C-alpha positions, 0 to 999 in steps of 0.5 A: 287787076280787076275792074273794081281795083280803082274804086277800092282805092278811091277816097270817100264814097260814091253816090248815095245808095238807092239813088234820089228816092233814098236820099235823107230828108236832112238839110245838112246834106249836099244834093251834089254830093248825094248824087255824085259821091263824096271824095273829100278828105273828111271824117266819115260822120261828115260824108255828104254834108255841106261845108257850112253844116260841117263847120257849124257842127265843129263849132259845137266843140271848138278847142280853146287853142288858136293858131296864128302865123306870120305871113310876110314872105308867103311861106308855103308852110302856112297851109300845113299849119292850117291843116294841123289847126283843123286836125285839133279843131282849133278855135281859130286860125289867124294870119298876121301880115299879108292877107293873101296866103298859100292855101295849097298845103291846107288841102281845103281844110281852111274851109272848116276853120274860122280864119282871121286876118290881122295887119300886124302882131299888135292887132293880133295881141289886141284881139287876144287880150279882148278875149282873155287869151295870152299870146305865146310864141313858138320859136327857138330864140334866146330866153325861150322856155322849153315847150315840153315842160310848159303847162299850156293854158287851155285858152291860148293863141300860139304864134308861129313865125316863118321858115328861116327868119322865125318870129319878127321883133314885133311878134316877139314883143307881144308874146307873154312867153316864147316856147322852144321845141327841143332839138338835138340836131344840127339845124337851128329850127323846124319849119312852121308846119312841123312846129305847129304840129308839135305845139298843138300836140302838146296842147292836146296831151294837156287839155284832151288827155290831162297829161300835165308836163313834169307830173 
């Protein structure tokens, strides 16, 4: 194995070519990253940028969909939900319940999101109503309608529950509707991380690619 093999596999880029004299004259760039390299998991267009600069640029094209998740048992899946929300450039990520949540699965992507905290589902619903957005739950409960055939609104809050328990009664009470993900296996539900990915992909197909369910 050659001496450069590890460098070839490394994520990101090294120090700015040409050193300090060649640094760009642009306040979006981080001097530390320019000097030492940028090994973050960010899109190439954001290499060497400050976190604040990346977030400001993302603000120019935030999606109309917001993602909320209940946090009563410090579910490890919450970080994964945040990472998926970042992938679609969600308008916001909302934590309902305990303020502290497990960020490990987010892989620092929460730095690029607008993170909101609400004491309970009623507070989330009030926040959404003030902005003209319905709250739609994502859970396989009695009376839920199929996600796959639902025409999701462009501006909406998708509310997810936790592993095992799903959405609480308080959360279900504030939802305009609850959407169920089709399952044909033996388990009752998928975890919040997987459910968020499926639901957000349905939103992307509708509002980025214009694919109307059932059309």
